[in-house]
C-alpha positions as CSV (number, residue, x, y, z in Angstrom):
1,X,0.0,0.0,0.0
2,X,2.8,2.4,0.9
3,X,4.7,1.6,-2.3
4,X,1.6,2.4,-4.3
5,X,1.1,5.7,-2.6
6,X,4.8,6.6,-3.1
7,X,4.6,5.6,-6.7
8,X,1.5,7.7,-7.3
9,X,3.2,10.7,-5.7
10,X,6.4,10.2,-7.9
11,X,4.2,10.0,-11.0
12,X,2.2,13.1,-10.0
13,X,5.5,15.0,-9.5
14,X,6.9,13.8,-12.9
15,X,3.9,15.2,-14.8
16,X,3.9,18.5,-13.1
17,X,1.3,18.0,-10.4
18,X,3.5,18.9,-7.5
19,X,0.9,21.1,-5.9
20,X,-1.9,18.6,-6.0
21,X,-2.7,16.1,-3.3
22,X,-3.0,12.5,-4.2
23,X,-5.5,10.5,-2.1
24,X,-5.6,6.8,-2.4
25,X,-8.7,5.2,-0.8
26,X,-8.8,1.5,-0.2
27,X,-12.0,-0.3,0.5
28,X,-11.9,-2.1,3.8
29,X,-13.1,-5.7,3.2
30,X,-16.4,-6.5,4.8
31,X,-16.0,-8.8,7.7
32,X,-18.5,-11.6,7.9
33,X,-21.0,-11.2,10.8
34,X,-20.3,-13.6,13.6
35,X,-22.8,-16.4,13.8
36,X,-24.8,-16.2,17.0
37,X,-25.0,-19.2,19.2
38,X,-28.3,-20.8,20.0
39,X,-30.4,-18.1,18.2
40,X,-31.5,-16.4,21.4
41,X,-29.1,-13.4,21.5
42,X,-31.7,-10.9,20.5
43,X,-34.8,-12.9,21.5
44,X,-36.0,-11.0,24.5
45,X,-39.3,-9.4,25.2
46,X,-39.7,-6.0,23.6
47,X,-42.5,-3.4,23.9
48,X,-43.7,-1.1,21.1
49,X,-46.0,1.9,21.6
50,X,-47.3,1.7,18.1
51,X,-50.7,2.4,16.6
52,X,-50.1,0.1,13.6
53,X,-49.1,-3.6,13.4
54,X,-45.7,-4.2,12.0
55,X,-45.5,-4.3,8.1
56,X,-45.5,-7.7,6.4
57,X,-42.2,-9.6,6.7
58,X,-39.5,-8.8,4.2
59,X,-38.8,-11.7,1.8
60,X,-35.1,-12.5,2.3
61,X,-32.7,-14.6,0.3
62,X,-30.8,-16.8,2.7
63,X,-27.1,-16.8,2.3
64,X,-25.5,-20.3,2.0
65,X,-25.8,-22.4,5.1
66,X,-22.5,-22.3,7.0
67,X,-22.7,-26.0,8.0
68,X,-25.1,-28.8,8.4
69,X,-25.9,-28.0,12.1
70,X,-27.0,-24.4,11.4
71,X,-30.6,-23.2,11.5
72,X,-32.0,-20.1,9.7
73,X,-33.7,-17.7,12.1
74,X,-36.0,-15.4,10.0
75,X,-35.7,-11.7,10.3
76,X,-38.3,-9.5,12.0
77,X,-39.5,-5.9,12.4
78,X,-38.4,-4.0,15.5
79,X,-39.8,-0.8,16.9
80,X,-36.9,1.7,16.9
81,X,-37.2,5.4,17.1
82,X,-40.9,5.5,16.6
83,X,-41.0,3.4,13.5
84,X,-40.8,-0.2,12.3
85,X,-37.3,-1.2,11.2
86,X,-36.4,-4.6,9.6
87,X,-33.7,-6.7,11.2
88,X,-32.5,-9.4,8.8
89,X,-32.4,-13.1,9.5
90,X,-29.3,-15.1,10.4
91,X,-27.8,-18.5,10.7
92,X,-27.4,-19.9,14.2
93,X,-26.0,-23.1,15.6
94,X,-28.9,-25.5,16.1
95,X,-29.6,-27.5,19.2
96,X,-29.6,-31.3,18.6
97,X,-33.2,-32.7,18.9
98,X,-34.8,-29.3,19.0
99,X,-36.8,-27.1,16.6
100,X,-36.8,-23.3,16.5
101,X,-40.2,-21.7,17.0
102,X,-40.0,-18.1,15.7
103,X,-41.1,-15.2,17.8
104,X,-44.0,-12.9,17.0
105,X,-45.6,-9.6,17.8
106,X,-48.9,-9.6,19.9
107,X,-51.3,-6.7,20.4
108,X,-51.6,-6.0,24.1
109,X,-53.6,-2.8,24.0
110,X,-54.7,0.0,21.7
111,X,-51.1,1.4,21.4
112,X,-49.1,-1.5,22.8
113,X,-47.4,-4.3,21.0
114,X,-45.2,-6.9,22.7
115,X,-42.6,-9.1,21.1
116,X,-43.0,-12.8,22.2
117,X,-39.4,-14.2,21.8
118,X,-38.7,-17.2,19.6
119,X,-37.5,-20.4,21.4
120,X,-36.2,-23.9,21.0
121,X,-38.5,-26.8,21.7
122,X,-38.4,-30.5,21.4
């Protein structure tokens, strides 16, 4: 990287661009998201003071399964900053002999929604 920057500066000086600044931007590679264990990391009860139900679920394309023991946890809407925001699905390490039951929103009053967390069951 340093050689590339020095080479560009030398080239700029050779063509008479001594007073110009050469900026070289490199794109930082995207790090893969860590796979959450057991699928319960964000599965806690949440409240939403919302007049409207969450919008329909976003249809997601699942990335390739990281391994045979992984289970896809579907994405969901969350109530953040006074609006519904989609949080995408993810792969988690499954529990042998268990099935994942996804969470869901339930109306608990005229302006009150509550997230019922997903869970593993036999």
